[in-house]
C-alpha positions in Angstrom: -36.1 6.1 -5.0 -33.9 8.1 -2.7 -30.4 8.6 -3.9 -27.9 8.6 -1.1 -24.2 9.4 -1.7 -21.8 8.8 1.1 -18.6 10.9 0.5 -15.6 9.2 2.1 -14.7 5.5 2.0 -12.8 5.4 5.3 -14.1 3.5 8.3 -17.1 5.9 9.0 -18.3 6.1 5.4 -17.8 2.4 4.9 -19.8 1.6 8.0 -22.6 3.9 7.0 -22.8 2.3 3.5 -22.7 -1.1 5.1 -25.5 -0.4 7.5 -27.6 1.2 4.7 -27.1 -2.0 2.7 -28.7 -4.0 5.5 -31.8 -1.9 5.6 -34.9 -2.5 3.6 -36.4 0.3 1.6 -36.5 2.2 -1.6 -33.1 3.8 -1.6 -30.0 3.6 -3.8 -26.6 4.2 -2.2 -23.2 5.2 -3.7 -20.0 5.2 -1.6 -17.8 7.7 -3.2 -14.0 8.2 -2.5 -11.6 10.7 -4.1 -8.8 8.1 -3.8 -9.0 4.5 -2.8 -10.8 2.8 0.0 -9.2 3.5 3.4 -6.7 5.8 1.8 -7.2 8.7 4.2 -7.1 8.8 8.0 -8.3 5.3 8.4 -5.3 3.9 6.5 -3.0 5.7 8.9 -4.7 4.8 12.2 -3.3 3.2 15.3 -6.1 0.6 15.2 -7.0 0.7 18.9 -10.6 -0.1 20.0 -11.5 1.0 23.5 -14.4 1.8 25.7 -12.4 3.8 28.3 -13.5 7.3 27.6 -14.5 10.0 30.1 -17.9 11.2 28.7 -21.1 9.1 28.6 -21.9 9.7 24.9 -18.4 8.5 23.8 -18.6 5.4 26.1 -22.0 4.5 24.6 -20.7 4.7 21.1 -17.7 2.7 22.1 -19.6 0.0 23.9 -21.9 -0.6 20.9 -18.9 -0.7 18.6 -16.8 -3.1 20.5 -19.5 -5.7 20.3 -19.3 -5.5 16.5 -15.5 -5.8 16.5 -15.8 -8.8 18.8 -18.0 -10.5 16.3 -15.5 -9.9 13.6 -12.7 -11.6 15.7 -9.2 -12.4 14.5 -7.5 -11.6 12.3 -9.5 -8.3 12.0 -9.8 -7.8 15.7 -7.8 -9.2 18.7 -9.5 -8.6 22.1 -6.3 -8.2 24.0 -7.4 -5.3 26.2 -6.3 -1.8 27.0 -3.9 -1.5 29.9 -3.5 1.9 31.5 -0.5 2.5 33.8 -0.2 5.3 36.4 3.2 6.1 37.8 2.5 9.2 40.0 0.0 10.0 42.8 -1.7 12.5 40.4 -1.9 9.9 37.7 -3.4 7.4 40.2 -6.1 9.9 41.3 -7.0 10.7 37.7 -7.1 7.1 36.7 -9.4 6.3 39.7 -11.7 9.1 38.7 -11.9 7.8 35.1 -12.6 4.2 36.4 -15.4 5.4 38.6 -17.1 7.1 35.6 -16.5 4.1 33.3 -17.8 1.6 35.8 -21.0 3.6 36.3 -21.5 3.5 32.5 -21.0 -0.3 32.4 -17.4 -0.5 31.1 -15.9 -3.7 32.7 -12.6 -2.0 33.7 -10.7 -3.6 36.6 -7.5 -3.2 38.7 -4.8 -5.6 37.6 -1.2 -6.5 38.4 0.6 -5.2 35.3 3.3 -7.9 35.7 1.0 -10.3 33.8 2.3 -8.6 30.6 5.6 -10.4 30.0 8.6 -8.1 29.5 6.8 -5.0 30.7 8.8 -2.7 33.2 6.4 -2.1 36.1 8.5 -1.2 39.1 7.4 2.4 38.8 3.7 1.6 38.3 1.5 2.6 41.2 -1.8 1.6 39.7 -2.9 -0.4 36.6 -6.3 -0.9 35.1 -7.5 -2.9 32.2 -10.6 -3.4 30.1 -10.3 -6.9 28.7 -13.1 -6.4 26.1 -11.0 -3.7 24.3 -8.3 -4.5 21.8 -6.6 -3.8 18.6 -7.8 -4.1 15.0 -6.7 -3.8 11.4 -8.2 -0.5 10.2 -7.7 -1.1 6.5 -8.8 -4.7 6.7 -12.0 -3.9 8.7 -12.9 -1.1 6.3 -12.4 -3.2 3.2 -14.5 -5.9 4.8 -17.3 -3.5 5.3 -17.1 -2.2 1.7 -17.1 -5.8 0.3 -20.1 -6.7 2.4 -21.9 -3.5 1.3 -21.2 -4.1 -2.3 -22.4 -7.7 -2.1 -25.7 -6.2 -1.0 -26.0 -3.7 -3.9 -24.1 -0.6 -2.8 -22.2 1.0 -5.6 -18.5 2.0 -5.0 -17.0 4.9 -7.0 -13.3 5.4 -6.3 -11.3 8.3 -7.6 -14.3 10.5 -8.0 -15.5 13.7 -6.4 -18.9 13.3 -4.7 -20.0 16.6 -6.0 -20.1 15.1 -9.5 -22.9 12.7 -8.5 -26.6 13.5 -8.3 -27.9 12.9 -4.8 -31.0 13.5 -2.7 -28.8 13.1 0.4 -25.1 13.7 0.6 -23.4 12.3 3.7 -20.1 14.1 4.4 -17.7 11.5 6.0 -14.4 12.7 4.7 -12.5 13.1 7.9 -10.2 16.1 7.8 -11.4 16.9 4.3 -15.0 17.3 5.4 -15.0 21.1 5.9 -13.8 21.7 2.3 -16.7 19.6 0.9 -19.2 21.3 3.3 -18.0 24.7 2.3 -19.0 24.0 -1.3 -22.6 23.9 0.0 -22.0 27.0 2.1 -21.9 25.1 5.3 -19.2 25.8 7.9 -17.9 22.9 10.0 -15.7 23.7 13.0 -13.1 21.1 12.2 -9.4 21.6 12.1 -6.7 19.1 10.9 -4.2 18.0 13.5 -1.1 16.2 12.5 -0.4 13.0 14.3 2.3 10.4 13.6 3.0 6.7 14.3 6.0 4.4 14.2 6.2 0.7 13.5 9.3 -1.1 14.7 11.1 -4.0 13.2 10.9 -7.4 14.9 11.0 -7.5 18.7 11.8 -11.0 19.9 9.3 -12.5 22.3 6.4 -10.1 22.0 3.4 -12.1 23.3 0.5 -12.4 20.9 -1.9 -11.3 23.7 0.1 -8.1 24.6 -2.5 -5.5 25.5 -2.5 -1.9 24.2 -0.1 -0.4 26.7 -0.9 3.2 27.7 1.1 5.4 30.1 -1.7 7.5 31.8 0.4 10.6 32.5 2.4 10.9 29.2 -0.1 9.4 26.7 2.7 7.2 25.3 1.2 4.0 24.0 2.1 1.0 22.0 0.6 -2.3 20.7 1.8 -5.4 18.9 1.7 -5.4 15.1 2.9 -8.6 13.5 6.3 -9.4 15.1 6.9 -5.7 16.0 5.3 -2.8 17.9 3.4 0.3 16.8 4.1 3.4 18.8 2.2 6.7 19.3 1.9 9.6 21.7 0.2 12.9 22.2 2.7 15.5 21.0 4.0 18.2 23.3 3.4 20.9 20.7 0.2 20.5 18.7 0.8 20.7 14.9 -2.3 22.2 13.4 -2.5 22.1 9.6 -2.5 19.7 6.6 1.3 19.2 6.3 1.4 15.6 7.5 5.1 15.1 8.0 7.1 12.9 10.4 9.0 14.6 13.2 12.2 12.5 13.6 13.0 14.0 17.0 9.7 12.5 18.3 10.6 9.1 16.8 13.9 9.1 18.7 12.1 10.1 21.9 9.4 7.4 21.5 12.1 4.7 21.0 13.7 5.7 24.3 10.3 5.6 26.1 9.7 2.2 24.6 13.0 0.8 25.8 12.2 2.0 29.3 8.7 0.6 29.4 9.4 -2.5 27.5 13.1 -3.5 27.8 12.9 -6.4 25.3 12.5 -3.6 22.6 15.7 -1.8 23.6 17.7 -1.0 20.5 15.0 -2.0 18.0 15.1 -0.2 14.7 12.3 1.6 12.9 10.5 -0.3 10.1 8.4 2.7 9.0 7.0 6.0 10.3 4.2 8.0 8.9 1.9 10.9 9.7 -1.8 11.5 9.2 -4.5 13.9 10.2 -7.1 13.9 13.1 -10.3 15.8 12.2 -10.6 17.8 15.4 -13.6 19.6 16.7 -13.5 22.2 19.6 -14.7 19.6 22.1 -13.1 16.5 20.6 -16.6 15.0 19.9 -17.9 14.3 16.3 -20.5 16.2 14.4 -23.3 13.9 13.4 -26.6 15.0 11.9 -28.2 17.2 9.3 -26.3 20.4 8.5 -28.2 21.6 5.5 -30.9 20.7 3.0 -30.1 17.2 1.9 -26.7 17.5 3.6 -25.7 15.2 6.5 -22.4 15.2 8.4 -20.6 12.4 10.1 -17.1 13.8 10.7 -14.9 15.5 13.3 -14.2 12.3 15.2 -11.0 13.6 16.7 -9.0 10.4 16.3 -11.8 8.1 17.5 -13.5 7.5 14.2 -12.3 4.0 13.4 -13.1 2.6 16.9 -16.6 4.2 16.9 -17.4 3.5 13.2 -19.7 0.4 13.8 -22.1 2.2 16.1 -22.0 5.4 14.2 -22.8 3.6 10.9 -25.8 1.9 12.4 -27.1 5.1 14.0 -26.7 7.2 10.9 -28.2 4.7 8.6 -31.2 4.4 10.9 -31.7 8.2 11.1 -31.3 8.7 7.3 -33.9 6.1 6.5 -36.3 6.3 9.5 -35.9 9.9 10.4 -34.6 9.1 13.8 -32.2 6.8 15.6 -32.6 4.6 18.6 -29.2 5.8 19.6 -29.1 9.2 21.1 -27.3 11.4 18.6 -28.4 14.7 20.2 -25.0 15.4 21.8 -23.3 15.5 18.4 -25.4 18.1 16.6 -23.6 21.0 14.9 -25.7 23.6 16.7 -24.2 22.7 20.0 -21.3 25.0 19.2 -23.5 28.0 18.7 -25.2 27.3 22.0 -21.8 26.7 23.7 -23.2 23.4 25.0 -19.9 21.5 24.9 -18.8 18.4 26.8 -15.1 18.1 26.3 -13.5 14.7 25.9 -10.0 15.0 27.3 -8.9 11.3 26.8 -7.6 11.8 23.3 -4.7 9.5 22.5 
């Protein structure tokens, strides 16, 4: 009997365990987590689910994943769409280039009048596009759902335990920003750096429609979504904060509230409910590392902020490769050795 230990009970690890539980075969699986389920990056995630990437491999993972999310449905996933707004000629040109790529890859993205989103300021918007299949999800809820389903099928969950303490024929490293430390124990170097990112939840904003899309300003990267009766805000930071010190920058919070008031006037003057910081596990090209990295050592990490939304497809592909030796999904773009060969394909649409 093959003993498989999946290290990391975030969305990626939970999805791998879940899909392993669906497969027949002589294998025993343990999902191991140093803390609690979804206690790392997943528990601090924005919760967006989109197909609107710029590179074909990322789009394929996203398209396979969004089908899984759609089957979950509310309250775990609301298919409200991702609405991108361009306010400058340069932004329009870039958005049009993205749309052409996405349409060729089968993403149902379309031009739209942004005025359909009640309360949204659109007088400065020159172009707006939406993919209505995209949406927003509950990262913790989805992950715990996957873990419950996996356990109901015989997967063992070991919380508050170091995976190195367990005997395994295969160790799957799915620890997000903590993956390089675990890999180094086995003398494997993963080119992953932690990047600090933060989010803000507001207090109640009266009149926020339940079907408000994820709103994304194409030029600035500022984006927000509905959470309960309030809004969740995020943005690419002007100065990247590399390192593991996940602290909130209050100056950014103030700036985001001003941006929110301009883009969504009904939220003017809203107060902050909570703000928090977490870590993206960034690779040099913002694509994950998926595949064998050593004897009995398999990596599924470096998702660069996209792990939660890609977790369903990744979990299915990894489980298939672990048990059958290969996957019907093309995982070749994600192998570790691409960095040695300088064969990179940068994903620039990182929110």
